[in-house]
All heavy atoms as TSV, in Angstrom:
chain	resi	resn	atom	element	x	y	z
A	1	MET	N	N	18.183	3.803	-10.002
A	1	MET	CA	C	16.725	3.719	-9.669
A	1	MET	C	C	16.011	4.560	-10.638
A	1	MET	O	O	16.322	5.762	-10.619
A	1	MET	CB	C	16.445	4.020	-8.237
A	1	MET	CG	C	14.968	4.060	-7.859
A	1	MET	SD	S	14.758	4.487	-6.186
A	1	MET	CE	C	14.787	2.864	-5.466
A	2	PRO	N	N	14.915	4.068	-11.248
A	2	PRO	CA	C	14.172	5.006	-12.152
A	2	PRO	C	C	13.383	6.026	-11.355
A	2	PRO	O	O	13.124	5.864	-10.147
A	2	PRO	CB	C	13.230	4.018	-12.812
A	2	PRO	CG	C	13.690	2.685	-12.418
A	2	PRO	CD	C	14.557	2.732	-11.263
A	3	THR	N	N	13.151	7.092	-12.088
A	3	THR	CA	C	12.308	8.230	-11.546
A	3	THR	C	C	10.875	7.818	-11.392
A	3	THR	O	O	10.338	7.288	-12.303
A	3	THR	CB	C	12.496	9.473	-12.399
A	3	THR	OG1	O	13.810	9.764	-12.528
A	3	THR	CG2	C	11.773	10.656	-11.677
A	4	PHE	N	N	10.257	8.074	-10.231
A	4	PHE	CA	C	8.850	7.854	-10.083
A	4	PHE	C	C	8.066	8.780	-10.940
A	4	PHE	O	O	8.250	9.972	-10.947
A	4	PHE	CB	C	8.489	7.990	-8.587
A	4	PHE	CG	C	6.971	7.787	-8.313
A	4	PHE	CD1	C	6.461	6.547	-8.321
A	4	PHE	CD2	C	6.251	8.851	-8.047
A	4	PHE	CE1	C	5.170	6.330	-8.092
A	4	PHE	CE2	C	4.836	8.667	-7.730
A	4	PHE	CZ	C	4.295	7.405	-7.824
A	5	ILE	N	N	7.149	8.215	-11.631
A	5	ILE	CA	C	6.191	9.006	-12.453
A	5	ILE	C	C	4.964	9.275	-11.710
A	5	ILE	O	O	4.231	8.374	-11.260
A	5	ILE	CB	C	5.793	8.230	-13.802
A	5	ILE	CG1	C	7.102	7.987	-14.546
A	5	ILE	CG2	C	4.858	9.039	-14.519
A	5	ILE	CD1	C	6.881	7.016	-15.709
A	6	PRO	N	N	4.658	10.525	-11.311
A	6	PRO	CA	C	3.556	10.881	-10.528
A	6	PRO	C	C	2.133	10.354	-11.233
A	6	PRO	O	O	2.058	10.362	-12.372
A	6	PRO	CB	C	3.504	12.374	-10.473
A	6	PRO	CG	C	4.901	12.845	-10.765
A	6	PRO	CD	C	5.360	11.723	-11.681
A	7	ARG	N	N	1.350	9.729	-10.348
A	7	ARG	CA	C	0.077	9.263	-10.817
A	7	ARG	C	C	-1.121	10.025	-10.222
A	7	ARG	O	O	-0.977	10.507	-9.077
A	7	ARG	CB	C	-0.066	7.729	-10.309
A	7	ARG	CG	C	1.059	6.875	-10.684
A	7	ARG	CD	C	0.953	6.384	-12.077
A	7	ARG	NE	N	2.008	5.333	-12.400
A	7	ARG	CZ	C	2.743	5.383	-13.419
A	7	ARG	NH1	N	2.794	6.371	-14.290
A	7	ARG	NH2	N	3.741	4.447	-13.578
A	8	GLN	N	N	-2.290	10.070	-10.997
A	8	GLN	CA	C	-3.425	10.876	-10.413
A	8	GLN	C	C	-3.909	10.042	-9.191
A	8	GLN	O	O	-4.446	10.809	-8.258
A	8	GLN	CB	C	-4.465	10.775	-11.490
A	8	GLN	CG	C	-4.155	11.736	-12.681
A	8	GLN	CD	C	-5.327	11.706	-13.719
A	8	GLN	OE1	O	-6.122	10.836	-13.696
A	8	GLN	NE2	N	-5.186	12.749	-14.557
A	9	ILE	N	N	-3.684	8.843	-9.081
A	9	ILE	CA	C	-4.284	8.112	-7.889
A	9	ILE	C	C	-3.614	8.367	-6.624
A	9	ILE	O	O	-4.174	8.190	-5.564
A	9	ILE	CB	C	-4.250	6.512	-8.204
A	9	ILE	CG1	C	-5.189	5.753	-7.224
A	9	ILE	CG2	C	-2.809	6.035	-8.092
A	9	ILE	CD1	C	-5.405	4.398	-7.557
A	10	THR	N	N	-2.299	8.856	-6.747
A	10	THR	CA	C	-1.649	9.259	-5.525
A	10	THR	C	C	-2.380	10.299	-4.726
A	10	THR	O	O	-2.528	10.109	-3.502
A	10	THR	CB	C	-0.171	9.784	-5.925
A	10	THR	OG1	O	0.442	8.796	-6.674
A	10	THR	CG2	C	0.677	10.095	-4.670
A	11	ASP	N	N	-2.821	11.373	-5.332
A	11	ASP	CA	C	-3.537	12.449	-4.582
A	11	ASP	C	C	-4.870	11.853	-4.068
A	11	ASP	O	O	-5.241	12.140	-2.891
A	11	ASP	CB	C	-3.784	13.547	-5.423
A	11	ASP	CG	C	-2.529	14.390	-5.747
A	11	ASP	OD1	O	-1.590	14.272	-4.984
A	11	ASP	OD2	O	-2.534	15.067	-6.805
A	12	ASN	N	N	-5.519	10.951	-4.748
A	12	ASN	CA	C	-6.756	10.388	-4.348
A	12	ASN	C	C	-6.563	9.554	-3.129
A	12	ASN	O	O	-7.319	9.553	-2.151
A	12	ASN	CB	C	-7.250	9.480	-5.443
A	12	ASN	CG	C	-8.661	9.055	-5.348
A	12	ASN	OD1	O	-9.284	9.158	-4.225
A	12	ASN	ND2	N	-9.313	8.598	-6.426
A	13	ILE	N	N	-5.531	8.679	-3.115
A	13	ILE	CA	C	-5.155	7.907	-1.958
A	13	ILE	C	C	-4.821	8.676	-0.769
A	13	ILE	O	O	-5.336	8.510	0.386
A	13	ILE	CB	C	-4.017	6.936	-2.238
A	13	ILE	CG1	C	-4.447	5.908	-3.234
A	13	ILE	CG2	C	-3.516	6.234	-1.001
A	13	ILE	CD1	C	-3.368	5.070	-3.851
A	14	LEU	N	N	-3.985	9.669	-0.943
A	14	LEU	CA	C	-3.638	10.621	0.169
A	14	LEU	C	C	-4.800	11.363	0.838
A	14	LEU	O	O	-4.846	11.437	2.006
A	14	LEU	CB	C	-2.546	11.596	-0.204
A	14	LEU	CG	C	-1.121	10.994	-0.531
A	14	LEU	CD1	C	-0.243	12.124	-1.116
A	14	LEU	CD2	C	-0.465	10.498	0.796
A	15	SER	N	N	-5.779	11.757	-0.042
A	15	SER	CA	C	-6.911	12.443	0.515
A	15	SER	C	C	-7.879	11.536	1.188
A	15	SER	O	O	-8.695	11.935	2.059
A	15	SER	CB	C	-7.716	13.156	-0.691
A	15	SER	OG	O	-8.349	12.190	-1.527
A	16	ARG	N	N	-7.798	10.201	0.949
A	16	ARG	CA	C	-8.765	9.234	1.618
A	16	ARG	C	C	-8.068	8.623	2.926
A	16	ARG	O	O	-8.722	7.816	3.564
A	16	ARG	CB	C	-9.093	8.161	0.659
A	16	ARG	CG	C	-10.014	8.761	-0.457
A	16	ARG	CD	C	-10.309	7.759	-1.436
A	16	ARG	NE	N	-10.981	8.334	-2.655
A	16	ARG	CZ	C	-12.293	8.158	-2.884
A	16	ARG	NH1	N	-13.010	7.329	-2.097
A	16	ARG	NH2	N	-12.823	8.658	-3.907
A	17	LEU	N	N	-6.835	8.949	3.094
A	17	LEU	CA	C	-6.156	8.361	4.317
A	17	LEU	C	C	-6.888	8.859	5.578
A	17	LEU	O	O	-7.388	9.932	5.548
A	17	LEU	CB	C	-4.710	8.678	4.257
A	17	LEU	CG	C	-3.862	7.920	3.380
A	17	LEU	CD1	C	-2.447	8.470	3.434
A	17	LEU	CD2	C	-3.800	6.491	3.586
A	18	HIS	N	N	-6.855	8.082	6.651
A	18	HIS	CA	C	-7.481	8.497	7.905
A	18	HIS	C	C	-8.947	8.723	7.846
A	18	HIS	O	O	-9.456	9.457	8.648
A	18	HIS	CB	C	-6.765	9.782	8.485
A	18	HIS	CG	C	-5.271	9.650	8.453
A	18	HIS	ND1	N	-4.548	8.800	9.220
A	18	HIS	CD2	C	-4.318	10.438	7.669
A	18	HIS	CE1	C	-3.210	8.948	8.896
A	18	HIS	NE2	N	-3.138	9.857	8.041
A	19	SER	N	N	-9.530	8.047	6.884
A	19	SER	CA	C	-10.996	8.061	6.842
A	19	SER	C	C	-11.676	6.881	7.583
A	19	SER	O	O	-12.859	6.819	7.679
A	19	SER	CB	C	-11.484	7.959	5.348
A	19	SER	OG	O	-11.185	6.650	4.874
A	20	GLY	N	N	-10.828	6.071	8.229
A	20	GLY	CA	C	-11.327	4.941	9.022
A	20	GLY	C	C	-11.494	3.688	8.175
A	20	GLY	O	O	-12.078	2.679	8.719
A	21	LYS	N	N	-11.064	3.668	6.933
A	21	LYS	CA	C	-11.321	2.643	6.056
A	21	LYS	C	C	-9.961	2.153	5.484
A	21	LYS	O	O	-9.116	2.991	5.311
A	21	LYS	CB	C	-12.290	2.910	4.949
A	21	LYS	CG	C	-13.629	3.180	5.429
A	21	LYS	CD	C	-14.621	3.308	4.296
A	21	LYS	CE	C	-16.016	3.683	4.846
A	21	LYS	NZ	N	-16.998	3.485	3.933
A	22	ALA	N	N	-9.899	0.854	5.187
A	22	ALA	CA	C	-8.617	0.428	4.604
A	22	ALA	C	C	-8.602	0.744	3.216
A	22	ALA	O	O	-9.522	0.839	2.448
A	22	ALA	CB	C	-8.561	-1.143	4.792
A	23	ILE	N	N	-7.376	0.997	2.659
A	23	ILE	CA	C	-7.142	1.174	1.278
A	23	ILE	C	C	-6.320	-0.039	0.745
A	23	ILE	O	O	-5.295	-0.264	1.275
A	23	ILE	CB	C	-6.358	2.503	0.962
A	23	ILE	CG1	C	-7.166	3.634	1.462
A	23	ILE	CG2	C	-6.111	2.658	-0.451
A	23	ILE	CD1	C	-6.472	5.044	1.439
A	24	ILE	N	N	-6.985	-0.692	-0.210
A	24	ILE	CA	C	-6.247	-1.915	-0.778
A	24	ILE	C	C	-5.812	-1.518	-2.227
A	24	ILE	O	O	-6.594	-1.140	-3.090
A	24	ILE	CB	C	-7.341	-3.056	-0.787
A	24	ILE	CG1	C	-7.752	-3.339	0.611
A	24	ILE	CG2	C	-6.688	-4.289	-1.406
A	24	ILE	CD1	C	-8.922	-4.296	0.711
A	25	ILE	N	N	-4.567	-1.890	-2.463
A	25	ILE	CA	C	-3.928	-1.604	-3.746
A	25	ILE	C	C	-3.743	-3.010	-4.401
A	25	ILE	O	O	-3.084	-3.891	-3.814
A	25	ILE	CB	C	-2.615	-0.890	-3.712
A	25	ILE	CG1	C	-2.591	0.332	-2.858
A	25	ILE	CG2	C	-2.029	-0.631	-5.024
A	25	ILE	CD1	C	-3.405	1.396	-3.361
A	26	PHE	N	N	-4.376	-3.161	-5.549
A	26	PHE	CA	C	-4.216	-4.504	-6.202
A	26	PHE	C	C	-4.117	-4.227	-7.691
A	26	PHE	O	O	-4.494	-3.190	-8.134
A	26	PHE	CB	C	-5.392	-5.432	-5.906
A	26	PHE	CG	C	-6.745	-5.083	-6.400
A	26	PHE	CD1	C	-7.239	-5.502	-7.656
A	26	PHE	CD2	C	-7.480	-4.131	-5.604
A	26	PHE	CE1	C	-8.486	-5.126	-8.006
A	26	PHE	CE2	C	-8.739	-3.860	-5.967
A	26	PHE	CZ	C	-9.281	-4.281	-7.247
A	27	GLY	N	N	-3.615	-5.112	-8.405
A	27	GLY	CA	C	-3.402	-4.993	-9.898
A	27	GLY	C	C	-2.547	-6.139	-10.427
A	27	GLY	O	O	-1.938	-6.971	-9.709
A	28	PRO	N	N	-2.204	-6.165	-11.640
A	28	PRO	CA	C	-1.435	-7.235	-12.214
A	28	PRO	C	C	0.032	-7.071	-11.892
A	28	PRO	O	O	0.456	-5.997	-11.368
A	28	PRO	CB	C	-1.535	-6.947	-13.767
A	28	PRO	CG	C	-1.943	-5.600	-13.933
A	28	PRO	CD	C	-2.725	-5.226	-12.616
A	29	ARG	N	N	0.788	-8.072	-12.004
A	29	ARG	CA	C	2.169	-8.083	-11.705
A	29	ARG	C	C	2.929	-7.010	-12.445
A	29	ARG	O	O	2.591	-6.675	-13.560
A	29	ARG	CB	C	2.907	-9.453	-12.127
A	29	ARG	CG	C	2.444	-10.679	-11.327
A	29	ARG	CD	C	3.017	-11.828	-11.780
A	29	ARG	NE	N	4.441	-11.695	-12.128
A	29	ARG	CZ	C	5.477	-12.272	-11.647
A	29	ARG	NH1	N	5.224	-13.112	-10.732
A	29	ARG	NH2	N	6.736	-12.036	-11.932
A	30	GLN	N	N	3.887	-6.407	-11.815
A	30	GLN	CA	C	4.718	-5.286	-12.304
A	30	GLN	C	C	4.089	-4.097	-12.890
A	30	GLN	O	O	4.465	-3.572	-13.914
A	30	GLN	CB	C	5.689	-5.925	-13.381
A	30	GLN	CG	C	6.569	-7.026	-12.774
A	30	GLN	CD	C	7.567	-7.535	-13.831
A	30	GLN	OE1	O	7.356	-7.470	-15.042
A	30	GLN	NE2	N	8.820	-7.865	-13.332
A	31	SER	N	N	2.894	-3.778	-12.247
A	31	SER	CA	C	2.159	-2.548	-12.591
A	31	SER	C	C	2.461	-1.383	-11.921
A	31	SER	O	O	1.840	-0.276	-12.083
A	31	SER	CB	C	0.684	-2.862	-12.581
A	31	SER	OG	O	0.167	-3.214	-11.307
A	32	GLY	N	N	3.371	-1.481	-10.837
A	32	GLY	CA	C	3.745	-0.305	-10.084
A	32	GLY	C	C	3.234	-0.223	-8.717
A	32	GLY	O	O	3.344	0.854	-8.110
A	33	LYS	N	N	2.535	-1.235	-8.251
A	33	LYS	CA	C	1.950	-1.163	-6.943
A	33	LYS	C	C	2.903	-0.890	-5.839
A	33	LYS	O	O	2.713	0.003	-4.978
A	33	LYS	CB	C	1.210	-2.535	-6.578
A	33	LYS	CG	C	0.038	-2.887	-7.527
A	33	LYS	CD	C	-0.556	-4.136	-7.318
A	33	LYS	CE	C	0.478	-5.320	-7.361
A	33	LYS	NZ	N	0.855	-5.723	-8.714
A	34	THR	N	N	4.037	-1.659	-5.720
A	34	THR	CA	C	5.094	-1.516	-4.678
A	34	THR	C	C	5.769	-0.156	-4.844
A	34	THR	O	O	5.902	0.589	-3.842
A	34	THR	CB	C	6.119	-2.626	-4.767
A	34	THR	OG1	O	5.444	-3.860	-4.634
A	34	THR	CG2	C	7.135	-2.462	-3.744
A	35	THR	N	N	5.977	0.330	-6.069
A	35	THR	CA	C	6.658	1.626	-6.348
A	35	THR	C	C	5.663	2.755	-5.815
A	35	THR	O	O	6.072	3.665	-5.222
A	35	THR	CB	C	6.954	1.785	-7.864
A	35	THR	OG1	O	7.768	0.711	-8.140
A	35	THR	CG2	C	7.534	3.150	-8.088
A	36	LEU	N	N	4.353	2.594	-6.015
A	36	LEU	CA	C	3.382	3.566	-5.656
A	36	LEU	C	C	3.380	3.614	-4.095
A	36	LEU	O	O	3.465	4.800	-3.448
A	36	LEU	CB	C	2.043	3.224	-6.069
A	36	LEU	CG	C	0.831	3.967	-5.622
A	36	LEU	CD1	C	0.935	5.485	-6.029
A	36	LEU	CD2	C	-0.445	3.502	-6.005
A	37	LEU	N	N	3.319	2.438	-3.390
A	37	LEU	CA	C	3.306	2.435	-1.942
A	37	LEU	C	C	4.637	2.991	-1.376
A	37	LEU	O	O	4.630	3.728	-0.363
A	37	LEU	CB	C	3.097	1.062	-1.508
A	37	LEU	CG	C	1.671	0.542	-1.794
A	37	LEU	CD1	C	1.579	-0.945	-1.359
A	37	LEU	CD2	C	0.606	1.249	-1.034
A	38	ASN	N	N	5.770	2.696	-1.995
A	38	ASN	CA	C	7.082	3.279	-1.491
A	38	ASN	C	C	7.120	4.727	-1.582
A	38	ASN	O	O	7.472	5.442	-0.657
A	38	ASN	CB	C	8.216	2.634	-2.243
A	38	ASN	CG	C	8.483	1.228	-1.904
A	38	ASN	OD1	O	8.092	0.803	-0.765
A	38	ASN	ND2	N	9.092	0.556	-2.754
A	39	ASN	N	N	6.472	5.322	-2.702
A	39	ASN	CA	C	6.364	6.774	-2.802
A	39	ASN	C	C	5.492	7.294	-1.807
A	39	ASN	O	O	5.664	8.434	-1.174
A	39	ASN	CB	C	5.950	7.131	-4.272
A	39	ASN	CG	C	5.990	8.597	-4.536
A	39	ASN	OD1	O	4.944	9.281	-4.355
A	39	ASN	ND2	N	7.025	9.134	-4.831
A	40	LEU	N	N	4.330	6.737	-1.557
A	40	LEU	CA	C	3.299	7.166	-0.627
A	40	LEU	C	C	3.907	7.206	0.822
A	40	LEU	O	O	3.624	7.980	1.566
A	40	LEU	CB	C	2.031	6.382	-0.643
A	40	LEU	CG	C	1.058	6.596	-1.902
A	40	LEU	CD1	C	0.048	5.523	-1.882
A	40	LEU	CD2	C	0.501	7.942	-1.785
A	41	SER	N	N	4.639	6.182	1.067
A	41	SER	CA	C	5.185	6.129	2.487
A	41	SER	C	C	6.148	7.290	2.911
A	41	SER	O	O	6.305	7.525	4.001
A	41	SER	CB	C	6.008	4.746	2.573
A	41	SER	OG	O	7.149	4.792	1.864
A	42	LYS	N	N	6.629	7.964	1.833
A	42	LYS	CA	C	7.497	9.177	2.128
A	42	LYS	C	C	6.587	10.304	2.712
A	42	LYS	O	O	7.073	11.137	3.476
A	42	LYS	CB	C	8.140	9.631	0.807
A	42	LYS	CG	C	9.125	8.659	0.309
A	42	LYS	CD	C	9.622	9.202	-1.088
A	42	LYS	CE	C	10.542	8.054	-1.719
A	42	LYS	NZ	N	10.948	8.479	-3.009
A	43	HIS	N	N	5.326	10.175	2.532
A	43	HIS	CA	C	4.372	11.312	3.003
A	43	HIS	C	C	3.740	10.902	4.381
A	43	HIS	O	O	3.022	11.674	4.970
A	43	HIS	CB	C	3.255	11.480	2.020
A	43	HIS	CG	C	3.678	11.865	0.731
A	43	HIS	ND1	N	4.084	13.258	0.411
A	43	HIS	CD2	C	3.825	11.267	-0.473
A	43	HIS	CE1	C	4.485	13.269	-0.921
A	43	HIS	NE2	N	4.350	12.092	-1.402
A	44	LEU	N	N	4.073	9.703	4.859
A	44	LEU	CA	C	3.419	9.214	6.081
A	44	LEU	C	C	4.354	8.968	7.200
A	44	LEU	O	O	5.460	8.575	7.028
A	44	LEU	CB	C	2.689	7.934	5.737
A	44	LEU	CG	C	1.712	7.978	4.558
A	44	LEU	CD1	C	1.214	6.519	4.170
A	44	LEU	CD2	C	0.503	8.861	4.929
A	45	ASP	N	N	3.939	9.129	8.448
A	45	ASP	CA	C	4.726	8.805	9.559
A	45	ASP	C	C	4.688	7.358	10.041
A	45	ASP	O	O	5.696	6.820	10.464
A	45	ASP	CB	C	4.223	9.675	10.819
A	45	ASP	CG	C	4.366	11.143	10.581
A	45	ASP	OD1	O	5.309	11.620	9.848
A	45	ASP	OD2	O	3.578	11.953	11.116
A	46	LYS	N	N	3.553	6.776	9.922
A	46	LYS	CA	C	3.313	5.415	10.461
A	46	LYS	C	C	2.606	4.610	9.453
A	46	LYS	O	O	1.441	5.014	9.031
A	46	LYS	CB	C	2.620	5.550	11.780
A	46	LYS	CG	C	2.421	4.215	12.509
A	46	LYS	CD	C	1.709	4.571	13.791
A	46	LYS	CE	C	1.242	3.261	14.396
A	46	LYS	NZ	N	0.518	3.500	15.620
A	47	ILE	N	N	3.144	3.465	9.003
A	47	ILE	CA	C	2.476	2.602	7.968
A	47	ILE	C	C	2.567	1.206	8.435
A	47	ILE	O	O	3.502	0.801	9.148
A	47	ILE	CB	C	3.019	2.884	6.548
A	47	ILE	CG1	C	4.501	2.407	6.477
A	47	ILE	CG2	C	2.891	4.199	6.029
A	47	ILE	CD1	C	5.062	2.287	5.104
A	48	LEU	N	N	1.641	0.434	7.942
A	48	LEU	CA	C	1.689	-0.981	8.139
A	48	LEU	C	C	1.600	-1.608	6.622
A	48	LEU	O	O	0.659	-1.285	5.916
A	48	LEU	CB	C	0.523	-1.567	8.900
A	48	LEU	CG	C	0.330	-3.095	8.936
A	48	LEU	CD1	C	1.499	-3.743	9.559
A	48	LEU	CD2	C	-0.983	-3.483	9.631
A	49	TYR	N	N	2.700	-2.315	6.260
A	49	TYR	CA	C	2.780	-2.826	4.862
A	49	TYR	C	C	2.671	-4.283	5.068
A	49	TYR	O	O	3.573	-4.923	5.680
A	49	TYR	CB	C	4.012	-2.365	4.210
A	49	TYR	CG	C	4.278	-2.970	2.853
A	49	TYR	CD1	C	3.673	-2.356	1.806
A	49	TYR	CD2	C	5.051	-4.050	2.588
A	49	TYR	CE1	C	3.738	-2.923	0.497
A	49	TYR	CE2	C	5.223	-4.610	1.396
A	49	TYR	CZ	C	4.605	-3.909	0.333
A	49	TYR	OH	O	4.733	-4.544	-0.872
A	50	LEU	N	N	1.666	-4.927	4.459
A	50	LEU	CA	C	1.547	-6.394	4.411
A	50	LEU	C	C	1.566	-6.805	2.941
A	50	LEU	O	O	0.920	-6.382	2.067
A	50	LEU	CB	C	0.223	-6.775	4.997
A	50	LEU	CG	C	-0.002	-6.392	6.385
A	50	LEU	CD1	C	-1.411	-6.761	6.844
A	50	LEU	CD2	C	1.016	-7.157	7.417
A	51	ASN	N	N	2.402	-7.895	2.824
A	51	ASN	CA	C	2.563	-8.469	1.364
A	51	ASN	C	C	1.870	-9.853	1.485
A	51	ASN	O	O	2.492	-10.774	2.183
A	51	ASN	CB	C	3.932	-8.659	0.997
A	51	ASN	CG	C	4.244	-9.135	-0.341
A	51	ASN	OD1	O	3.284	-9.787	-0.958
A	51	ASN	ND2	N	5.412	-9.107	-0.855
A	52	CYS	N	N	0.748	-10.144	0.817
A	52	CYS	CA	C	0.112	-11.385	0.895
A	52	CYS	C	C	0.741	-12.392	0.186
A	52	CYS	O	O	0.275	-13.656	0.259
A	52	CYS	CB	C	-1.363	-11.246	0.388
A	52	CYS	SG	S	-2.306	-10.154	1.609
A	53	ASP	N	N	1.890	-12.174	-0.529
A	53	ASP	CA	C	2.743	-13.216	-1.130
A	53	ASP	C	C	3.680	-13.790	-0.042
A	53	ASP	O	O	4.076	-14.947	-0.159
A	53	ASP	CB	C	3.502	-12.693	-2.228
A	53	ASP	CG	C	2.746	-12.405	-3.487
A	53	ASP	OD1	O	1.701	-13.070	-3.682
A	53	ASP	OD2	O	3.098	-11.594	-4.350
A	54	ASP	N	N	3.793	-13.089	1.055
A	54	ASP	CA	C	4.627	-13.575	2.169
A	54	ASP	C	C	3.825	-14.372	3.146
A	54	ASP	O	O	2.698	-14.119	3.551
A	54	ASP	CB	C	5.122	-12.326	2.909
A	54	ASP	CG	C	6.082	-12.735	4.011
A	54	ASP	OD1	O	7.362	-12.952	3.757
A	54	ASP	OD2	O	5.621	-12.885	5.124
A	55	ALA	N	N	4.236	-15.628	3.447
A	55	ALA	CA	C	3.520	-16.519	4.331
A	55	ALA	C	C	3.180	-15.964	5.684
A	55	ALA	O	O	2.093	-16.193	6.175
A	55	ALA	CB	C	4.159	-17.914	4.363
A	56	GLN	N	N	4.181	-15.328	6.293
A	56	GLN	CA	C	3.976	-14.719	7.480
A	56	GLN	C	C	2.846	-13.581	7.563
A	56	GLN	O	O	2.008	-13.574	8.386
A	56	GLN	CB	C	5.181	-14.201	8.123
A	56	GLN	CG	C	6.180	-15.197	8.574
A	56	GLN	CD	C	7.369	-14.634	9.143
A	56	GLN	OE1	O	7.856	-13.498	8.809
A	56	GLN	NE2	N	8.016	-15.418	10.086
A	57	ASP	N	N	2.848	-12.824	6.586
A	57	ASP	CA	C	1.814	-11.754	6.401
A	57	ASP	C	C	0.506	-12.438	6.178
A	57	ASP	O	O	-0.566	-11.954	6.717
A	57	ASP	CB	C	2.100	-10.810	5.266
A	57	ASP	CG	C	3.295	-9.851	5.597
A	57	ASP	OD1	O	3.669	-9.754	6.866
A	57	ASP	OD2	O	3.740	-9.090	4.763
A	58	ARG	N	N	0.423	-13.359	5.341
A	58	ARG	CA	C	-0.860	-14.158	5.058
A	58	ARG	C	C	-1.343	-14.779	6.356
A	58	ARG	O	O	-2.586	-14.524	6.654
A	58	ARG	CB	C	-0.650	-15.191	4.042
A	58	ARG	CG	C	-1.561	-15.112	2.884
A	58	ARG	CD	C	-1.378	-16.185	1.815
A	58	ARG	NE	N	-0.407	-17.247	1.999
A	58	ARG	CZ	C	0.761	-17.320	1.457
A	58	ARG	NH1	N	1.160	-16.298	0.613
A	58	ARG	NH2	N	1.609	-18.214	1.621
A	59	GLN	N	N	-0.590	-15.348	7.154
A	59	GLN	CA	C	-0.942	-16.008	8.365
A	59	GLN	C	C	-1.441	-14.920	9.368
A	59	GLN	O	O	-2.415	-15.152	10.048
A	59	GLN	CB	C	0.169	-16.737	8.979
A	59	GLN	CG	C	-0.193	-17.604	10.225
A	59	GLN	CD	C	1.091	-18.293	10.765
A	59	GLN	OE1	O	2.169	-18.191	10.332
A	59	GLN	NE2	N	0.709	-19.260	11.595
A	60	ALA	N	N	-0.810	-13.795	9.432
A	60	ALA	CA	C	-1.202	-12.631	10.338
A	60	ALA	C	C	-2.649	-12.200	10.004
A	60	ALA	O	O	-3.434	-11.930	10.804
A	60	ALA	CB	C	-0.217	-11.496	10.229
A	61	LEU	N	N	-2.878	-12.170	8.698
A	61	LEU	CA	C	-4.280	-11.760	8.251
A	61	LEU	C	C	-5.292	-12.676	8.602
A	61	LEU	O	O	-6.485	-12.411	8.716
A	61	LEU	CB	C	-4.271	-11.332	6.699
A	61	LEU	CG	C	-3.487	-10.183	6.404
A	61	LEU	CD1	C	-3.373	-9.953	4.957
A	61	LEU	CD2	C	-4.071	-8.852	6.997
A	62	GLU	N	N	-4.907	-14.105	8.602
A	62	GLU	CA	C	-5.942	-15.103	8.902
A	62	GLU	C	C	-6.254	-15.143	10.348
A	62	GLU	O	O	-7.215	-15.701	10.759
A	62	GLU	CB	C	-5.340	-16.358	8.363
A	62	GLU	CG	C	-5.236	-16.527	6.941
A	62	GLU	CD	C	-4.524	-17.850	6.505
A	62	GLU	OE1	O	-4.000	-18.559	7.301
A	62	GLU	OE2	O	-4.500	-18.055	5.252
A	63	ASN	N	N	-5.367	-14.606	11.142
A	63	ASN	CA	C	-5.627	-14.592	12.685
A	63	ASN	C	C	-6.763	-13.659	12.966
A	63	ASN	O	O	-6.512	-12.391	12.741
A	63	ASN	CB	C	-4.315	-14.192	13.431
A	63	ASN	CG	C	-4.499	-14.262	14.834
A	63	ASN	OD1	O	-5.527	-14.411	15.433
A	63	ASN	ND2	N	-3.386	-14.074	15.557
A	64	GLN	N	N	-7.892	-14.047	13.473
A	64	GLN	CA	C	-9.019	-13.170	13.729
A	64	GLN	C	C	-8.890	-12.374	14.901
A	64	GLN	O	O	-9.756	-11.509	15.154
A	64	GLN	CB	C	-10.252	-14.061	13.796
A	64	GLN	CG	C	-10.683	-14.750	12.542
A	64	GLN	CD	C	-11.970	-15.413	12.547
A	64	GLN	OE1	O	-12.807	-15.195	13.440
A	64	GLN	NE2	N	-12.344	-16.247	11.513
A	65	SER	N	N	-7.868	-12.461	15.678
A	65	SER	CA	C	-7.640	-11.673	16.916
A	65	SER	C	C	-7.170	-10.272	16.468
A	65	SER	O	O	-7.048	-9.418	17.267
A	65	SER	CB	C	-6.657	-12.202	17.898
A	65	SER	OG	O	-5.336	-12.288	17.305
A	66	LEU	N	N	-6.713	-10.072	15.211
A	66	LEU	CA	C	-6.267	-8.770	14.790
A	66	LEU	C	C	-7.384	-7.825	14.740
A	66	LEU	O	O	-7.362	-6.727	14.706
A	66	LEU	CB	C	-5.638	-8.906	13.321
A	66	LEU	CG	C	-4.313	-9.630	13.266
A	66	LEU	CD1	C	-3.906	-9.805	11.834
A	66	LEU	CD2	C	-3.175	-9.029	14.047
């Protein structure tokens, strides 16, 4: 497994957690989004990870009762 290269955005995201707002990570394919989130998850106790390429996750987001 390749070594994670620290990014400036990591500290920015961590400082904005628990602000009551969602943080959305988007970008082109293979730009490191999943790797960034996997690294961030090491610093967190409880996370919800949704992948909008997955039909079940997409359907869960379409449900307005959430």
